[in-house]
Structure formats: structure tokens, C-alpha cells
C-alpha positions in Angstrom: 195.7 101.9 114.6 194.0 99.5 112.1 190.9 99.3 114.2 190.9 103.1 114.7 191.1 103.7 110.9 188.3 101.2 110.2 185.8 102.5 112.7 182.4 103.5 111.4 180.9 106.7 113.1 177.9 106.6 110.8 176.4 103.1 111.0 173.0 103.0 109.3 172.2 99.3 109.4 168.6 99.1 110.7 168.4 102.8 111.1 165.6 105.0 109.6 167.0 107.8 107.4 164.8 110.6 106.1 166.1 112.4 103.0 164.6 115.6 101.6 164.9 116.2 97.9 165.5 112.5 97.5 163.6 111.9 94.2 166.5 112.9 92.0 170.2 113.7 91.8 172.4 113.4 94.9 169.4 112.7 97.2 168.4 109.7 95.2 171.9 108.3 95.1 172.3 108.9 98.9 169.1 106.9 99.5 170.2 104.1 97.2 173.6 103.7 98.8 172.4 104.0 102.3 169.7 101.4 101.6 172.5 99.0 100.4 174.1 99.5 103.8 170.9 98.3 105.5 169.1 101.6 106.2 165.3 102.1 106.0 164.9 105.0 103.7 162.1 107.6 103.8 162.2 110.1 100.9 160.5 113.5 100.9 159.9 115.1 97.5 157.9 118.0 96.1 157.4 116.4 92.7 155.0 113.4 93.0 155.5 112.5 89.4 159.2 111.9 90.1 158.6 109.5 92.9 155.1 108.4 93.7 156.1 106.5 96.8 157.7 109.6 98.5 156.1 111.8 101.1 154.9 114.8 99.2 155.7 118.1 100.9 156.5 121.7 100.2 159.2 122.3 102.8 159.2 126.0 102.2 156.3 126.0 104.7 157.5 125.3 108.3 154.4 123.3 109.2 155.2 120.8 106.4 158.4 119.8 108.1 156.5 119.1 111.3 154.0 117.0 109.4 156.7 115.0 107.6 158.4 114.2 110.9 155.1 113.2 112.4 154.2 110.9 109.5 157.6 109.4 109.5 157.4 108.8 113.2 154.1 107.0 112.8 155.4 104.9 110.0 158.5 104.1 112.1 156.5 102.6 115.0 156.4 105.7 117.0 160.1 106.7 116.8 161.4 109.7 114.8 164.0 109.0 112.1 167.5 108.4 113.4 169.1 110.4 110.6 167.8 113.3 108.6 169.7 114.4 105.4 168.6 117.6 103.8 169.3 117.5 100.1 166.5 119.6 98.7 167.6 122.8 96.9 167.8 124.7 93.6 170.2 127.0 91.8 169.5 129.9 89.4 173.0 130.9 88.3 172.5 134.3 86.5 174.2 137.7 86.9 172.8 139.7 89.7 171.2 142.4 87.5 169.6 139.6 85.3 168.1 137.8 88.3 164.5 138.7 89.2 164.1 140.0 92.8 161.6 137.2 93.5 164.3 134.6 92.7 166.6 136.0 95.4 163.8 135.2 97.9 162.9 131.8 96.4 166.6 130.7 96.4 166.8 131.4 100.1 163.5 129.6 100.6 164.5 126.5 98.6 168.1 126.2 99.9 168.1 127.6 103.4 164.7 127.7 104.9 163.7 124.2 103.8 166.7 122.9 105.7 166.3 125.2 108.7 162.7 124.3 109.1 163.4 120.6 108.8 166.3 120.9 111.4 163.9 122.7 113.8 161.2 120.0 113.4 163.6 117.0 113.9 165.4 118.7 116.8 162.0 119.1 118.5 161.2 115.5 117.9 164.6 114.3 119.2 165.2 116.7 122.1 161.9 118.1 123.1 159.0 115.9 121.9 156.5 117.8 124.2 157.3 121.0 122.2 157.1 122.8 125.6 159.8 125.3 126.4 159.3 124.8 130.1 159.6 121.0 129.8 162.6 121.5 127.6 164.4 123.4 130.3 163.3 120.8 132.8 164.7 118.0 130.6 167.9 119.9 130.1 168.3 120.4 133.9 167.5 116.7 134.4 170.2 115.7 131.9 172.7 117.8 133.8 171.9 116.5 137.3 171.1 112.8 136.6 174.0 111.4 134.5 172.8 107.9 135.1 170.0 108.3 132.5 170.6 105.8 129.7 172.3 107.5 126.8 170.5 107.1 123.4 172.1 106.2 120.2 173.7 109.2 118.3 171.3 111.0 115.9 172.7 112.7 112.8 171.5 115.8 111.0 173.2 116.4 107.7 173.0 119.6 105.6 174.0 119.8 101.9 175.8 123.0 101.2 178.3 123.7 98.4 181.9 124.6 97.5 180.3 128.1 97.0 179.8 128.4 100.7 183.6 128.9 101.0 184.3 130.8 97.8 181.9 132.3 95.4 182.2 134.0 92.0 180.3 135.9 89.4 176.9 134.4 88.5 176.0 132.9 91.9 174.8 135.9 93.8 171.4 134.4 94.4 172.8 130.9 95.4 176.0 131.3 97.3 174.6 133.3 100.2 172.0 130.5 100.9 174.8 127.9 101.2 176.9 130.2 103.4 173.9 130.6 105.6 173.6 126.8 105.9 177.2 126.6 107.0 176.6 129.2 109.7 173.5 127.3 110.9 175.5 124.1 111.0 178.3 125.8 113.1 175.8 127.2 115.5 173.8 123.9 116.0 176.9 121.7 116.3 177.9 123.8 119.3 174.4 124.0 120.8 174.0 120.2 120.7 176.6 120.0 123.5 173.7 120.9 125.8 172.1 117.5 125.2 175.2 115.3 124.7 174.8 113.5 128.1 171.5 111.9 127.2 170.6 112.5 123.6 173.7 112.9 121.5 173.1 114.7 118.2 175.8 115.3 115.6 175.4 118.0 113.0 177.3 117.6 109.7 177.5 119.6 106.4 178.6 118.2 103.1 180.2 120.5 100.5 180.1 119.2 96.9 181.2 121.1 93.9 179.5 120.7 90.5 177.3 117.6 90.3 176.4 116.2 86.9 172.6 115.9 87.2 169.5 117.0 85.3 169.6 120.2 87.3 173.2 120.9 86.2 172.1 120.7 82.5 169.2 123.1 83.1 171.5 125.5 85.0 173.9 125.7 82.1 171.1 126.9 79.8 170.8 130.1 81.8 174.4 130.5 83.0 176.4 133.3 81.5 179.5 132.5 79.4 181.5 134.4 81.9 180.4 132.1 84.8 181.2 129.1 82.6 184.7 130.5 82.0 185.3 131.0 85.7 184.2 127.4 86.4 186.6 125.9 83.9 188.8 124.4 86.6 185.9 122.5 88.2 186.0 118.9 86.8 182.7 118.1 88.5 181.4 114.7 89.8 178.5 112.4 89.2 175.8 112.1 91.8 177.0 108.6 92.6 180.6 109.9 93.2 179.3 112.7 95.5 177.1 110.4 97.5 179.8 107.9 97.9 182.3 110.6 99.1 179.9 112.1 101.5 179.0 108.8 103.1 182.7 107.9 103.4 183.4 111.2 105.1 180.5 110.7 107.5 181.6 107.2 108.4 185.1 108.6 109.2 183.4 110.9 111.7 183.8 114.2 109.8 181.4 117.1 110.6 182.5 119.0 107.5 182.6 116.7 104.5 184.2 117.8 101.2 184.0 115.6 98.1 187.1 116.9 96.2 190.6 117.9 97.1 190.2 121.5 95.8 187.1 122.0 98.0 189.0 120.9 101.1 191.9 123.2 100.2 189.6 126.2 99.9 187.6 125.2 103.0 190.8 125.2 105.1 191.5 128.8 104.0 188.2 130.1 105.5 187.4 127.9 108.5 187.1 130.7 111.0 185.2 129.5 114.0 184.0 126.3 112.3 184.5 123.0 114.1 187.8 121.4 113.2 186.9 117.8 113.8 189.4 116.9 116.5 193.0 117.7 117.3 194.8 115.9 114.5 192.4 116.8 111.7 192.4 120.3 113.0 196.2 120.4 113.0 196.3 119.2 109.4 193.6 121.7 108.4 195.6 124.5 110.1 198.7 123.7 108.2 196.7 123.7 104.9 195.1 127.0 105.9 198.6 128.6 106.4 199.4 127.8 102.8 195.9 128.5 101.4 195.5 131.9 103.0 198.4 132.9 100.8 197.3 131.0 97.7 193.8 132.4 97.8 195.1 136.0 97.4 196.2 134.9 93.9 193.1 132.9 93.2 190.9 136.0 93.8 193.3 138.2 91.8 193.1 135.8 88.9 189.3 135.8 89.1 189.1 139.6 89.1 191.5 139.8 86.1 189.3 137.5 84.2 186.1 139.4 85.0 187.7 142.8 84.0 189.1 141.3 80.8 185.7 140.0 80.0 184.1 143.4 80.5 186.6 145.1 78.2 186.0 142.5 75.5 182.3 143.0 75.9 182.6 146.8 75.6 184.7 146.4 72.4 182.2 144.1 70.8 179.4 146.6 71.5 181.5 149.5 70.1 182.1 147.7 66.8 
């Protein structure tokens, strides 16, 4: 049992790790901590002023992800990175009617499409380097009929979602749907990777932090409504260092869905649906939690609704005076 509990399913020593959005916040902490564990870190950032040694790229454009993977492969002696961690993203927490329509699109670009395009580019490099659909089918057929082919080391693709992918509330209408989309993408890809498990195993993970105390968090609070702040009162938040450490610990334990706080895990278990459970025993524990939380969440939602209606009444009174 001791050896089982101490196993590391996310060994990074000597591996090349590409991190998007790595010039600040959680991405920077992830890079620092993985480097301490022996990883070779490649950071991709949009802001050159933040980190001059990073690969500059606007990942909203799909061709930029392809270029980044190509440059990293060249730097890495012809091999694509072993691990890709998508940390790039942004949040604009305002009420829906106060949010410009263009922001609805840019939030999806920054939080979903940057990760989806990077996932597509790295999957092509790992599983279909010829970028030929015909050769991809041939390769797949080969992996099915020639099991003696040497199995490569496991590759890891990691998305950064949010607590809000499980439960959202007033003020995050432009942000929460982007993180829910990431969760759905992760669910789909984790199942699809079974096609290639015989020769090129790829594991897909998603981390779900709550509030993170970074420069971006301070900026978001400047535009966040007082109602949203009130609804967030129960969220103690974490530093980027704490989030990175919790995420890495979860990955080393072999988790596909990694939460960084107890409350996030509790809420996650109430809405798992068809999401991967992470094995029999973890799935059993999560099922037991979900039985309780499906009941608890009725009252959580009720409490949130009461707070919003009360806020509306107080706002109307103040306007009438």
C-alpha cells in the first residue's frame, strides 16, 4: 500500500514542458515548480515585456499554436514537448447587460480557443506528425494490428478550467461558459485518446482552481459588481503558489480532474455527469459525495437566488428614495 500511495504518475524529470500563459500568475508558478522537479520549461506568452525569453504568440490564431509546437520541437532536438499545460486565459466579471458583446467573443477566444487550438496542434505532433488524415487512419490501424510496436512514454495535456465550470453565479456570464466548454473538450478528448493507447498513450487532465490571488484578480475586482463580490464571500481564495502546488500534487496522484480546494471537489462531485471518474475507488468516493451534494446544491442555489432577489429589492428602494 505504501508504494501504491507514493507512486508518481506525473514524473517530469528530464521532460520538456510547454506552458501557455506562463509569464505570470499560476502559469509562472507551475513553470517554477516543475523546473525544480527537473523539467525543461518552455513558456509561451503574449506579452514580451513580461518575459523576454518566452516564445511570443497570439494563440487566438490557430496557426500560432502550430508554429509554437514547431519551434519547441526544433529547440527540443526534433521531439515535441512531452507535456503541454494550457494556462492562458482572462476574465471580465461584469453583469451580462454591462458586458460589451465583443467581450463575449474575446472571452471565448482567450479561454477556450487558445486551449483548443493548442490541443489540436500538440495532438497532431504526438499522434499524426504527417498531418495526413489518410496516414493517420493507417497509423491507427497499424496500432490495432501490431501490438508489438514499442510503447512510447505517456504524454500529458493539461487544461486550466475553473470552479465556475461546475457552478456559476451572477457576474460571470462571459467567463463561466468558456470554462464549461473546456471541461467538455477534456471529457471528449480523454475518451478519444483510447484509440492510441496501445502505442502513444496520452492522458488529458483538467485543473479546477477557485479564486487565485494574482495581478489579474486585483484588476478583476475593479470592474466586478458589489453583488458578485457578495456572492463570492465564501471563497477564501489561494495564492498562485498554492494552486500550482495542489495541481501538481493531483497530477502526480494520477487524477484526470484536479481540484485545489475541498469546496471545489464537493461541488464537482455534484455535477460529474459523464465525466471520467478516475478509477473504481475514487469514482466510488465521488459517487458517495455526489449523493450528498445533489441534495446540498438545491439549498446552495436557493441561497444564491435569495441573495440576488434581495439585492434587487434594495437597489430599487435606493433608486426610489
